[in-house]
All heavy atoms as an XYZ file, in Angstrom:
969
protein
N      29.136     43.806     20.879
C      29.003     42.879     21.979
C      27.660     42.136     21.841
O      27.444     41.292     22.753
C      29.011     43.730     23.332
C      30.374     44.214     23.576
S      30.483     45.050     25.228
C      30.095     43.752     26.326
N      27.001     42.487     20.853
C      25.807     41.716     20.599
C      24.749     41.602     21.805
O      24.134     40.678     22.069
C      26.039     40.150     20.227
C      26.973     40.109     18.946
C      27.221     38.626     18.526
C      28.159     38.619     17.462
N      28.481     37.187     17.082
N      24.685     42.901     22.479
C      23.792     42.979     23.676
C      24.014     42.041     24.730
O      23.240     41.763     25.525
C      22.401     42.999     23.163
C      22.117     44.106     22.266
C      21.851     43.772     20.911
C      21.956     45.395     22.699
C      21.729     44.887     20.060
C      21.564     46.449     21.866
C      21.562     46.147     20.505
N      25.278     41.412     24.767
C      25.619     40.544     25.790
C      26.239     41.475     26.929
O      27.414     41.944     26.858
C      26.719     39.471     25.493
C      27.032     38.636     26.538
C      28.176     37.681     26.115
O      28.725     37.811     25.058
N      28.578     36.770     27.008
N      25.496     41.694     28.064
C      25.892     42.538     29.055
C      26.484     41.904     30.245
O      27.025     42.493     31.115
C      24.766     43.550     29.408
C      24.351     44.468     28.409
C      23.583     42.662     30.010
N      26.374     40.545     30.333
C      27.023     39.706     31.363
C      28.357     39.290     30.938
O      28.441     38.354     29.969
C      26.137     38.577     31.569
O      26.698     37.800     32.635
N      29.372     39.770     31.407
C      30.807     39.472     30.947
C      31.488     38.729     32.035
O      31.461     39.088     33.233
C      31.478     40.753     30.566
C      32.903     40.466     30.055
C      30.729     41.502     29.431
N      32.151     37.625     31.651
C      32.967     36.941     32.680
C      34.460     37.470     32.605
O      35.067     37.348     31.558
C      33.011     35.461     32.211
C      33.406     34.537     33.360
O      33.498     34.982     34.501
O      33.629     33.259     33.018
N      34.818     38.068     33.662
C      36.244     38.695     33.738
C      37.195     37.889     34.291
O      36.933     36.953     35.020
C      36.054     40.070     34.610
C      35.230     41.080     34.060
N      35.684     41.937     33.048
C      34.004     41.432     34.352
C      34.710     42.691     32.753
N      33.668     42.468     33.501
N      38.452     38.036     33.734
C      39.613     37.116     34.242
C      39.991     37.359     35.633
O      40.782     36.571     36.217
C      40.749     37.320     33.200
C      40.358     38.578     32.456
C      38.883     38.845     32.708
N      39.561     38.535     36.268
C      39.987     38.838     37.606
C      39.731     37.792     38.717
O      40.442     37.411     39.434
C      39.331     40.196     37.987
C      39.850     41.305     37.245
N      39.265     41.591     35.936
C      40.784     42.304     37.536
C      39.911     42.714     35.432
N      40.732     43.156     36.381
N      38.395     37.320     38.543
C      38.175     36.261     39.624
C      38.962     35.036     39.409
O      39.248     34.284     40.242
C      36.584     35.976     39.633
C      36.069     35.231     38.475
C      34.566     35.046     38.601
N      34.010     34.288     37.520
C      33.424     33.241     37.748
N      33.027     32.730     38.779
N      32.927     32.508     36.496
N      39.166     34.603     38.104
C      40.016     33.392     37.913
C      41.538     33.606     38.307
O      42.058     32.723     38.831
C      39.967     33.097     36.465
C      38.652     32.555     35.865
C      37.888     33.560     35.125
C      38.174     31.486     36.028
C      36.593     33.234     34.650
C      36.931     30.959     35.546
C      36.185     31.897     34.915
O      34.935     31.398     34.382
N      41.932     34.819     38.149
C      43.349     35.175     38.517
C      43.467     34.950     40.016
O      44.346     34.358     40.506
C      43.603     36.682     38.014
C      44.962     37.149     38.559
C      46.068     36.461     37.655
C      45.027     38.559     38.392
N      42.624     35.429     40.690
C      42.646     35.371     42.248
C      42.449     33.815     42.740
O      43.328     33.475     43.530
C      41.625     36.228     42.945
C      41.801     37.778     42.763
C      40.571     38.415     43.409
C      43.181     38.090     43.366
N      41.617     33.086     42.049
C      41.479     31.750     42.414
C      42.713     31.020     41.992
O      43.226     30.205     42.927
C      40.214     31.173     41.599
C      39.970     29.692     41.765
N      39.601     29.146     43.034
C      40.145     28.783     41.034
C      39.603     27.940     42.908
N      39.866     27.627     41.714
N      43.269     31.209     40.912
C      44.438     30.461     40.418
C      45.615     30.745     41.295
O      46.440     29.820     41.703
C      44.752     30.712     38.964
C      43.689     30.334     38.006
C      43.677     30.798     36.798
C      42.746     29.357     38.410
C      42.647     30.330     35.690
C      41.743     28.917     37.488
C      41.834     29.417     36.190
O      40.851     28.955     35.274
N      45.783     32.099     41.684
C      46.926     32.423     42.602
C      46.824     31.821     43.916
O      47.875     31.321     44.370
C      47.017     33.950     42.641
C      47.678     34.778     41.394
C      47.284     36.260     41.588
C      49.138     34.391     41.290
N      45.643     31.737     44.459
C      45.432     31.069     45.750
C      45.769     29.506     45.552
O      46.321     29.058     46.480
C      44.027     31.354     46.088
C      43.758     32.787     46.524
C      44.569     33.283     47.827
C      43.987     32.750     48.990
N      44.701     33.257     50.233
N      45.481     29.060     44.526
C      45.694     27.631     44.343
C      47.195     27.122     44.108
O      47.604     26.139     44.590
C      44.898     27.049     43.027
O      43.557     27.241     43.160
N      47.915     28.114     43.487
C      49.332     27.788     43.360
C      50.267     28.214     44.392
O      51.467     27.932     44.327
C      49.794     28.117     41.840
C      49.920     29.605     41.754
C      49.074     27.468     40.772
C      50.747     30.137     40.582
N      49.852     29.135     45.249
C      50.698     29.601     46.262
C      51.227     28.646     47.166
O      52.485     28.760     47.603
C      50.090     30.779     46.982
C      49.098     30.269     48.058
C      48.412     31.387     48.793
O      48.756     32.625     48.563
N      47.767     31.162     49.877
N      50.672     27.435     47.353
C      51.191     26.418     48.136
C      52.359     25.645     47.432
O      53.107     24.926     48.032
C      50.150     25.377     48.533
C      49.181     25.901     49.478
O      49.500     26.963     50.111
O      47.949     25.533     49.498
N      52.439     25.801     46.102
C      53.556     25.150     45.222
C      54.774     25.965     45.128
O      55.654     25.578     44.622
C      52.951     24.772     43.926
S      51.471     23.796     43.887
N      54.678     27.151     45.661
C      55.863     28.079     45.624
C      56.403     28.237     46.886
O      55.712     28.241     47.980
C      55.402     29.484     45.032
C      54.751     29.339     43.584
C      56.663     30.390     44.877
C      54.194     30.617     43.081
N      57.732     28.139     47.060
C      58.382     28.173     48.413
C      57.924     29.515     49.190
O      57.872     30.621     48.518
C      59.899     28.246     48.230
N      57.634     29.438     50.392
C      57.000     30.572     51.091
C      58.089     31.695     51.192
O      57.551     32.874     51.181
C      56.831     30.070     52.547
C      56.702     28.530     52.391
C      57.568     28.127     51.187
N      59.380     31.537     51.366
C      60.310     32.518     51.357
C      60.366     33.291     50.050
O      60.491     34.549     50.093
C      61.701     32.013     51.834
C      62.208     30.978     50.847
O      61.514     30.168     50.320
O      63.412     30.846     50.601
N      60.154     32.542     48.897
C      60.240     33.275     47.684
C      58.916     34.110     47.431
O      58.986     35.218     47.034
C      60.390     32.247     46.519
C      61.757     31.567     46.467
C      60.072     32.893     45.093
C      61.871     30.520     45.560
N      57.813     33.542     47.943
C      56.495     34.182     47.798
C      56.384     35.442     48.604
O      55.890     36.415     48.144
C      55.424     33.279     48.223
C      53.981     33.608     47.679
C      53.872     33.627     46.227
C      53.014     32.536     48.249
N      57.088     35.429     49.750
C      57.144     36.568     50.621
C      57.990     37.657     50.141
O      57.731     38.900     50.305
C      57.707     36.241     52.090
N      58.991     37.411     49.354
C      59.773     38.405     48.803
C      59.382     39.196     47.540
O      59.739     40.160     47.183
C      61.297     37.876     48.393
C      62.137     37.528     49.599
C      63.498     37.096     49.130
C      63.727     35.627     49.138
N      65.061     35.182     48.713
N      58.542     38.390     46.741
C      58.056     38.852     45.516
C      56.623     39.321     45.637
O      55.698     38.790     46.178
C      58.120     37.747     44.489
C      59.394     37.024     44.188
C      59.269     35.941     43.190
C      60.360     38.241     43.625
N      56.390     40.413     44.982
C      55.010     40.963     44.910
C      54.180     40.349     43.728
O      53.735     41.011     42.790
C      55.143     42.454     44.589
C      56.474     42.571     43.752
C      57.325     41.378     44.387
N      54.109     38.970     43.721
C      53.556     38.250     42.610
C      52.048     38.623     42.403
O      51.611     38.885     41.379
C      53.683     36.719     42.936
C      53.059     35.741     41.972
C      53.782     35.948     40.488
C      53.052     34.428     42.419
N      51.276     38.674     43.558
C      49.821     39.024     43.423
C      49.714     40.420     42.835
O      48.822     40.596     41.952
C      49.078     38.843     44.718
C      48.801     37.523     45.266
C      49.906     36.516     45.353
C      47.532     37.206     45.572
C      49.598     35.250     45.804
C      47.281     35.894     46.027
C      48.276     34.888     46.086
N      50.347     41.237     43.305
C      50.278     42.701     42.894
C      50.734     42.840     41.453
O      50.171     43.600     40.557
C      51.146     43.612     43.814
C      51.044     45.115     43.373
C      51.703     46.001     44.353
N      51.036     45.908     45.619
C      51.621     46.234     46.794
N      52.750     46.831     46.753
N      50.988     46.099     47.829
N      51.838     42.178     40.994
C      52.355     42.207     39.732
C      51.203     41.566     38.684
O      50.987     42.237     37.755
C      53.553     41.364     39.586
O      54.584     41.994     40.423
C      54.082     41.443     38.103
N      50.748     40.414     39.108
C      49.645     39.866     38.304
C      48.514     40.779     38.004
O      47.916     41.008     36.922
C      49.265     38.584     38.897
S      50.411     37.212     38.735
N      47.940     41.384     39.112
C      46.831     42.270     39.061
C      47.200     43.563     38.208
O      46.408     43.988     37.389
C      46.575     42.732     40.523
C      45.192     43.445     40.545
C      45.013     44.846     40.546
C      43.811     42.728     40.605
N      43.585     44.881     40.533
C      42.908     43.812     40.644
C      43.455     41.463     40.698
C      41.531     43.429     40.705
C      42.154     41.182     40.740
C      41.183     42.168     40.798
N      48.317     44.067     38.260
C      48.820     45.131     37.512
C      48.803     44.777     36.074
O      48.450     45.529     35.204
C      50.136     45.685     37.902
O      49.962     46.247     39.265
N      49.472     43.597     35.618
C      49.575     43.140     34.284
C      48.155     42.982     33.786
O      47.837     43.438     32.573
C      50.241     41.834     34.233
C      51.798     41.857     34.391
C      52.278     40.418     34.546
C      52.445     42.547     33.343
N      47.151     42.442     34.517
C      45.857     42.204     33.960
C      45.147     43.616     33.790
O      44.468     43.796     32.734
C      45.041     41.457     35.034
C      43.604     41.085     34.604
C      43.504     40.512     33.246
C      43.004     40.320     35.665
N      45.326     44.493     34.649
C      44.641     45.812     34.520
C      45.290     46.591     33.350
O      44.563     47.207     32.570
C      44.772     46.804     35.733
S      43.925     46.228     37.256
N      46.586     46.469     33.066
C      47.225     47.090     31.955
C      46.772     46.552     30.580
O      46.517     47.087     29.580
C      48.708     46.916     31.896
C      49.354     47.909     33.101
O      48.564     48.738     33.624
O      50.492     47.653     33.487
N      46.560     45.140     30.689
C      46.053     44.463     29.547
C      44.726     44.827     29.070
O      44.390     44.891     27.785
C      46.053     42.841     29.693
C      45.758     42.050     28.452
C      46.456     42.277     27.256
C      44.900     40.944     28.502
C      46.200     41.530     26.159
C      44.795     40.087     27.521
C      45.329     40.410     26.268
N      43.900     45.529     29.946
C      42.642     45.914     29.543
C      42.680     47.219     28.700
O      41.719     47.676     28.301
C      41.772     46.148     30.755
C      40.917     45.024     31.167
C      41.337     43.819     31.679
C      39.583     45.035     30.890
C      40.604     42.721     32.003
C      38.777     43.981     31.217
C      39.284     42.725     31.749
O      38.488     41.715     31.979
N      43.875     47.752     28.591
C      43.917     48.886     27.621
C      44.020     48.642     26.173
O      43.857     49.450     25.381
C      45.305     49.640     28.025
C      45.300     50.377     29.292
N      44.727     51.587     29.456
C      45.630     49.982     30.601
C      44.847     51.963     30.729
N      45.457     51.039     31.366
N      44.099     47.430     25.841
C      44.007     46.906     24.573
C      42.707     46.211     24.252
O      42.322     45.355     25.086
C      45.222     46.019     24.065
C      46.605     46.692     24.060
C      47.668     45.732     23.715
C      46.598     47.904     23.092
N      42.132     46.341     22.954
C      40.960     45.478     22.641
C      41.342     43.972     22.622
O      40.387     43.130     22.618
C      40.444     46.117     21.402
C      41.649     46.759     20.832
C      42.470     47.132     21.938
N      42.591     43.563     22.395
C      42.982     42.203     22.302
C      42.667     41.362     23.573
O      42.530     40.151     23.358
C      44.393     42.025     21.971
O      45.184     42.518     22.946
N      42.309     42.028     24.733
C      42.034     41.356     25.906
C      40.689     40.650     25.668
O      40.316     39.638     26.478
C      41.907     42.273     27.123
S      40.521     43.448     26.983
N      39.821     41.097     24.757
C      38.558     40.360     24.511
C      38.555     39.250     23.659
O      37.540     38.485     23.480
C      37.566     41.488     23.998
C      37.342     42.687     24.743
C      36.434     43.710     24.123
C      36.597     42.271     26.086
N      39.743     38.954     23.010
C      39.850     37.807     22.117
C      39.866     36.461     22.814
O      39.659     35.410     22.153
C      41.121     38.018     21.268
C      41.072     39.028     20.242
C      42.289     38.976     19.355
N      42.524     40.265     18.777
C      43.609     40.882     18.564
N      44.720     40.167     18.945
N      43.658     42.114     18.068
N      40.210     36.451     23.941
C      40.605     35.202     24.704
C      39.672     34.860     25.752
O      38.930     35.769     26.426
C      41.966     35.266     25.203
C      43.061     35.693     24.163
C      43.566     36.921     24.242
C      43.380     34.741     23.184
C      44.524     37.392     23.397
C      44.441     35.110     22.301
C      44.906     36.424     22.289
O      45.885     36.784     21.408
N      39.542     33.509     26.098
C      38.639     33.185     27.308
C      39.363     33.901     28.506
O      40.498     34.044     28.666
C      38.641     31.723     27.404
C      38.041     30.928     26.302
C      37.975     29.440     26.698
C      37.365     28.660     25.670
N      37.339     27.253     25.914
N      38.561     34.163     29.583
C      39.081     34.803     30.756
C      39.849     33.917     31.581
O      41.055     34.378     32.059
C      37.853     35.170     31.505
C      36.617     34.531     30.883
C      37.045     34.137     29.562
N      39.689     32.548     31.503
C      40.548     31.616     32.088
C      41.981     31.561     31.487
O      42.835     31.457     32.197
C      39.922     30.276     32.062
C      38.487     30.090     32.605
C      37.486     30.229     31.640
O      37.558     31.031     30.695
N      36.414     29.602     31.826
N      41.956     31.776     30.164
C      43.241     31.752     29.530
C      44.025     32.997     29.764
O      45.227     32.819     29.990
C      43.028     31.565     27.923
C      42.448     30.267     27.596
N      42.113     29.942     26.210
C      42.121     29.077     28.312
C      41.623     28.759     26.275
N      41.631     28.251     27.460
N      43.379     34.078     29.864
C      44.033     35.335     30.190
C      44.689     35.217     31.583
O      45.879     35.614     31.875
C      43.082     36.534     29.980
C      43.739     37.802     30.563
C      42.671     36.732     28.650
N      43.819     34.666     32.529
C      44.432     34.600     33.983
C      45.627     33.737     34.101
O      46.590     34.094     34.636
C      43.361     34.044     34.741
N      45.637     32.556     33.308
C      46.709     31.752     33.307
C      47.931     32.348     32.697
O      49.085     32.391     33.250
C      46.429     30.345     32.647
C      47.724     29.527     32.421
C      45.521     29.508     33.452
N      47.711     33.084     31.613
C      48.894     33.750     30.913
C      49.448     34.852     31.808
O      50.642     35.018     31.867
C      48.318     34.274     29.547
N      48.657     35.560     32.539
C      49.120     36.636     33.313
C      49.886     36.062     34.407
O      51.135     36.490     34.715
C      47.917     37.334     34.055
C      47.106     38.226     32.909
C      48.426     38.243     35.195
C      47.797     39.471     32.471
N      49.612     34.896     35.042
C      50.424     34.284     36.171
C      51.669     33.692     35.501
O      52.767     33.906     35.999
C      49.620     33.253     36.805
C      48.342     33.822     37.517
C      50.415     32.436     37.762
C      47.364     32.890     38.039
N      51.575     33.037     34.379
C      52.744     32.472     33.711
C      53.818     33.593     33.458
O      54.988     33.380     33.600
C      52.296     31.684     32.470
C      53.223     30.754     32.047
C      53.164     29.398     32.279
C      54.348     31.173     31.133
C      54.123     28.369     31.804
C      55.248     30.292     30.691
C      55.136     28.961     30.934
O      56.105     27.940     30.598
N      53.287     34.682     32.892
C      54.204     35.689     32.538
C      54.914     36.390     33.697
O      55.996     36.648     33.826
C      53.457     36.925     31.801
C      54.228     38.176     31.321
C      55.353     37.764     30.443
C      53.230     39.079     30.599
N      54.193     36.578     34.804
C      54.679     37.105     36.056
C      55.779     36.120     36.741
O      56.791     36.477     37.072
C      53.577     37.378     37.026
N      55.389     34.875     36.612
C      56.437     33.824     37.179
C      57.634     33.898     36.334
O      58.735     33.785     36.865
C      55.713     32.486     37.221
C      54.715     32.217     38.236
C      53.954     30.868     38.064
C      55.225     32.398     39.701
N      57.492     34.088     35.011
C      58.580     33.995     34.142
C      59.464     35.284     34.306
O      60.790     35.172     34.334
C      58.146     33.996     32.618
C      57.755     32.658     32.200
C      58.804     31.596     32.058
O      59.865     31.967     31.521
O      58.574     30.465     32.440
N      58.792     36.289     34.521
C      59.541     37.587     34.711
C      60.402     37.570     36.041
O      61.538     38.052     36.179
C      58.602     38.793     34.825
S      57.982     39.281     33.411
N      59.962     36.887     37.109
C      60.610     36.766     38.376
C      61.536     35.591     38.402
O      62.277     35.362     39.273
C      59.607     36.739     39.536
C      58.911     38.026     39.749
C      57.588     38.131     39.899
C      59.675     39.208     40.079
C      57.043     39.420     40.043
C      59.192     40.349     40.445
C      57.816     40.422     40.435
O      57.162     41.642     40.649
N      61.516     34.728     37.401
C      62.252     33.494     37.288
C      61.834     32.416     38.352
O      62.675     31.630     38.888
N      60.581     32.391     38.587
C      60.133     31.522     39.722
C      59.442     30.265     38.847
O      58.683     30.404     37.972
C      58.972     32.128     40.618
C      58.327     31.120     41.425
C      59.605     33.247     41.256
N      59.832     29.095     39.488
C      59.220     27.968     38.893
C      58.246     27.437     39.892
O      58.465     27.347     41.123
C      60.342     26.791     38.546
O      61.011     26.489     39.690
C      61.041     27.326     37.456
N      57.230     26.808     39.528
C      56.131     26.124     40.375
C      56.710     24.784     40.599
O      57.060     24.067     39.650
C      54.841     26.018     39.713
C      53.840     25.410     40.578
C      54.323     27.532     39.520
N      56.895     24.383     41.819
C      57.337     22.983     42.138
C      56.460     21.935     41.546
O      55.269     22.097     41.382
C      57.506     22.848     43.692
O      56.251     23.130     44.365
N      57.103     20.882     41.316
C      56.432     19.671     40.772
C      56.082     19.872     39.324
O      55.537     19.133     38.712
C      55.159     19.289     41.565
C      55.282     19.041     43.021
C      54.722     19.970     43.923
C      56.262     18.099     43.603
C      54.886     19.771     45.280
C      56.541     17.998     44.858
C      55.778     18.874     45.606
O      56.068     18.736     47.020
N      56.439     20.959     38.729
C      56.121     21.237     37.257
C      56.734     20.240     36.469
O      56.097     19.966     35.379
C      56.511     22.713     36.973
C      55.795     23.193     35.817
O      54.709     22.763     35.511
N      56.367     24.242     35.137
N      58.031     19.923     36.660
C      58.708     18.969     35.674
C      58.306     17.383     35.901
O      58.452     16.681     34.966
C      60.228     19.155     35.791
C      60.687     20.532     35.380
O      60.060     21.170     34.579
N      61.691     21.096     36.061
N      58.110     17.167     37.114
C      57.739     15.680     37.402
C      56.156     15.407     37.059
O      55.855     14.229     37.067
C      58.002     15.425     38.820
C      59.530     15.705     39.031
O      60.319     15.530     38.079
O      59.885     15.923     40.211
N      55.279     16.304     37.023
C      53.886     16.102     36.979
C      53.465     15.608     35.602
O      54.141     15.939     34.598
C      53.116     17.393     37.387
N      52.417     14.973     35.505
C      51.783     14.608     34.337
C      51.186     15.786     33.527
O      51.522     15.905     32.291
C      50.663     13.562     34.467
C      49.902     13.253     33.128
C      51.156     12.285     35.194
N      50.613     16.759     34.370
C      50.213     18.026     33.731
C      50.943     19.162     34.343
O      51.175     19.111     35.577
C      48.710     18.170     34.142
C      47.647     17.242     33.383
C      46.263     17.601     33.946
C      47.770     17.389     31.873
N      51.265     20.141     33.613
C      51.811     21.316     34.226
C      50.821     22.101     34.905
O      49.582     21.820     34.749
C      52.483     22.161     33.095
C      53.675     21.500     32.318
C      54.228     22.430     31.306
N      55.117     21.654     30.497
C      56.430     21.734     30.693
N      56.844     22.576     31.500
N      57.180     21.020     29.982
N      51.200     22.987     35.832
C      50.224     23.692     36.647
C      49.208     24.322     35.826
O      48.054     24.412     36.324
C      50.934     24.664     37.611
C      51.507     25.913     36.917
C      52.867     26.019     36.482
C      50.878     27.119     36.563
N      52.961     27.303     35.886
C      51.829     27.901     36.025
C      49.542     27.571     36.723
C      51.565     29.231     35.425
C      49.367     28.915     36.318
C      50.205     29.644     35.790
N      49.567     25.037     34.743
C      48.569     25.783     33.949
C      47.608     24.908     33.270
O      46.458     25.170     33.028
C      49.174     26.748     32.993
C      50.135     26.124     31.979
N      49.689     25.668     30.802
C      51.444     25.872     31.999
C      50.627     25.152     30.125
N      51.713     25.326     30.758
N      47.974     23.585     32.932
C      47.096     22.740     32.265
C      46.085     22.090     33.217
O      45.052     21.724     32.932
C      47.899     21.564     31.725
C      48.827     22.058     30.624
C      49.829     20.814     30.203
O      50.053     19.958     31.020
O      50.233     20.901     29.003
N      46.236     22.213     34.467
C      45.234     21.765     35.582
C      44.156     22.813     35.557
O      42.894     22.346     35.935
C      45.927     21.626     36.876
O      46.387     22.880     37.507
C      46.867     20.506     37.005
N      44.483     23.976     35.248
C      43.291     25.134     35.281
C      42.489     25.178     33.955
O      41.351     25.317     33.879
C      43.908     26.514     35.588
C      44.478     26.541     36.950
C      45.811     26.952     37.113
C      43.783     26.119     38.023
C      46.412     26.988     38.346
C      44.311     26.130     39.296
C      45.599     26.757     39.454
N      43.288     24.953     32.883
C      42.766     25.038     31.441
C      43.352     23.993     30.649
O      44.479     24.177     30.075
C      43.110     26.443     30.867
S      42.540     27.822     31.825
N      42.602     22.890     30.507
C      43.049     21.835     29.599
C      43.139     22.232     28.153
O      43.849     21.714     27.437
C      42.060     20.737     29.825
C      42.092     19.928     31.029
C      41.221     18.853     31.378
O      40.403     18.649     30.314
O      41.133     18.166     32.349
N      42.349     23.157     27.739
C      42.197     23.553     26.342
C      43.213     24.613     25.933
O      43.161     25.114     24.849
C      40.796     23.914     25.927
C      40.214     25.169     26.695
O      40.769     25.462     27.784
O      39.256     25.856     26.258
N      44.133     24.981     26.861
C      45.137     26.065     26.500
C      46.392     25.360     26.186
O      47.156     24.935     27.049
C      45.318     26.927     27.842
C      46.248     28.132     27.613
C      45.832     29.044     26.542
C      46.404     28.881     28.868
N      46.794     25.526     24.921
C      48.038     24.994     24.386
C      49.176     25.834     24.597
O      48.946     27.058     24.855
N      50.455     25.450     24.487
C      51.558     26.226     24.672
C      51.639     27.345     23.717
O      51.973     28.436     24.060
C      52.793     25.251     24.531
C      54.023     25.989     25.012
C      54.132     26.005     26.568
C      55.601     26.285     26.809
N      55.607     26.468     28.256
N      51.271     27.139     22.525
C      51.412     28.228     21.332
C      50.320     29.355     21.729
O      50.745     30.560     21.572
C      51.001     27.661     20.122
C      52.192     26.750     19.477
O      53.309     26.875     20.050
O      51.955     25.785     18.643
N      49.177     28.939     22.162
C      48.111     29.911     22.413
C      48.644     30.691     23.742
O      48.480     31.998     23.813
C      46.762     29.290     22.582
C      45.746     30.351     22.913
C      44.301     29.812     22.931
O      44.127     28.673     23.168
N      43.387     30.652     22.744
N      49.104     30.061     24.626
C      49.605     30.650     25.897
C      50.743     31.775     25.497
O      50.625     32.817     26.005
C      50.237     29.698     26.852
C      50.866     30.146     28.136
C      49.695     30.900     29.023
C      51.411     28.983     28.966
N      51.626     31.399     24.689
C      52.660     32.348     24.360
C      52.036     33.473     23.458
O      52.469     34.665     23.593
C      53.746     31.673     23.455
C      54.665     30.910     24.306
C      54.714     29.541     24.632
C      55.765     31.397     25.203
N      55.620     29.206     25.523
C      56.270     30.355     25.886
C      56.194     32.708     25.361
C      57.315     30.500     26.769
C      57.273     32.815     26.259
C      57.849     31.825     26.953
N      51.025     33.175     22.667
C      50.356     34.360     21.909
C      49.632     35.342     22.873
O      49.769     36.615     22.585
C      49.387     33.721     20.911
C      48.533     34.749     20.151
C      49.312     35.595     19.237
C      48.508     36.473     18.504
N      49.001     37.876     18.425
N      49.055     34.794     23.913
C      48.404     35.702     24.761
C      49.370     36.543     25.568
O      49.212     37.696     25.663
C      47.496     34.929     25.767
C      46.349     34.187     25.111
C      46.922     35.864     26.833
C      45.773     33.150     25.987
N      50.516     35.958     25.976
C      51.609     36.589     26.686
C      52.256     37.678     25.669
O      52.544     38.763     26.213
C      52.687     35.735     27.124
C      52.143     34.785     28.273
S      53.426     34.022     29.275
C      54.211     32.910     28.016
N      52.371     37.413     24.415
C      52.840     38.519     23.540
C      51.886     39.646     23.372
O      52.339     40.726     23.333
C      52.961     37.814     22.129
C      54.176     36.899     22.053
C      54.307     36.245     20.576
O      53.313     36.423     19.666
O      55.267     35.545     20.289
N      50.582     39.354     23.520
C      49.618     40.453     23.433
C      49.708     41.213     24.667
O      49.482     42.504     24.589
C      48.158     39.800     23.187
C      47.897     39.420     21.819
O      48.798     39.782     20.918
O      46.830     38.840     21.470
N      49.835     40.596     25.786
C      49.973     41.243     27.170
C      51.226     42.238     27.033
O      51.127     43.365     27.349
C      50.144     40.363     28.301
C      48.902     39.554     28.416
C      50.478     41.059     29.580
C      48.994     38.372     29.402
N      52.295     41.712     26.494
C      53.546     42.539     26.477
C      53.503     43.646     25.392
O      54.085     44.525     25.553
C      54.725     41.550     26.110
C      55.145     40.700     27.221
C      56.298     39.771     26.759
C      55.513     41.386     28.458
N      52.576     43.432     24.467
C      52.385     44.614     23.436
C      51.725     45.842     24.071
O      51.865     46.865     23.419
C      51.442     44.044     22.187
O      50.207     43.816     22.730
N      51.128     45.670     25.241
C      50.762     46.851     25.953
C      51.778     47.860     26.116
O      51.752     49.041     25.936
C      49.996     46.573     27.244
C      49.669     47.703     28.052
C      48.700     45.679     26.910
N      52.884     47.225     26.638
C      54.074     47.930     26.985
C      54.859     48.469     25.782
O      55.496     49.509     25.794
C      54.919     47.254     27.903
C      54.157     46.761     29.091
C      53.750     45.376     29.281
C      53.718     47.634     30.078
C      52.902     45.086     30.357
C      52.954     47.296     31.197
C      52.573     46.021     31.258
O      51.822     45.564     32.392
N      54.704     47.745     24.688
C      55.492     48.134     23.407
C      54.728     49.408     23.036
O      55.427     50.349     22.529
C      55.440     47.040     22.413
C      56.440     45.968     22.692
O      57.214     46.149     23.540
O      56.212     44.902     22.130
N      53.379     49.309     23.001
C      52.680     50.537     22.541
C      52.917     51.772     23.303
O      52.939     52.850     22.852
C      51.088     50.228     22.483
N      53.078     51.622     24.621
C      53.313     52.725     25.559
C      54.632     53.321     25.262
O      54.911     54.507     25.270
C      53.177     52.275     27.042
C      53.300     53.469     27.991
C      52.953     52.983     29.387
O      52.040     52.211     29.569
O      53.757     53.374     30.214
N      55.638     52.472     25.055
C      57.031     52.910     24.671
C      56.993     53.771     23.440
O      57.720     54.684     23.261
C      57.977     51.727     24.666
C      58.399     51.194     25.963
C      59.266     49.925     25.731
C      59.065     52.009     26.876
N      56.223     53.318     22.380
C      56.108     54.017     21.172
C      55.575     55.374     21.319
O      55.830     56.341     20.610
C      55.399     53.163     20.060
C      56.133     51.894     19.679
C      55.222     51.142     18.767
C      57.414     52.308     18.892
N      54.599     55.563     22.238
C      53.871     56.701     22.350
C      54.742     57.859     23.072
O      54.705     59.019     22.799
C      52.614     56.642     23.228
C      51.533     55.973     22.470
C      50.303     55.596     23.427
O      50.281     56.100     24.542
O      49.523     54.925     22.962
N      55.756     57.348     23.969
C      56.584     58.233     24.709
C      57.837     58.522     23.918
O      58.447     58.702     23.362
C      56.928     57.689     26.065
C      55.655     57.607     27.021
O      54.787     58.330     26.856
N      55.757     56.594     27.858
């Protein structure tokens, strides 16, 4: 860690981003789904692997939200008509390939757990 004791965690970005996009999701869908809880759980589980340290905390937060939305089949409104997609408004330097790579690393937590059992 090179004696760097001040670490920027993705948790605060996650909460900020979730609050920002909740207005873009239909309220009835948001009320039915445990989106916030799912995102928080995915992030906590991701901390079981050292790969969580490879990425910027902002990128991890966006990938967590994107993965949770994909799992529930929820689309963020205005996503197809907008110049920027919702995740690009938070992280301009996060490309689609890197986003998918982070999501694969998040899902590898569950692959590793299945192999152990």
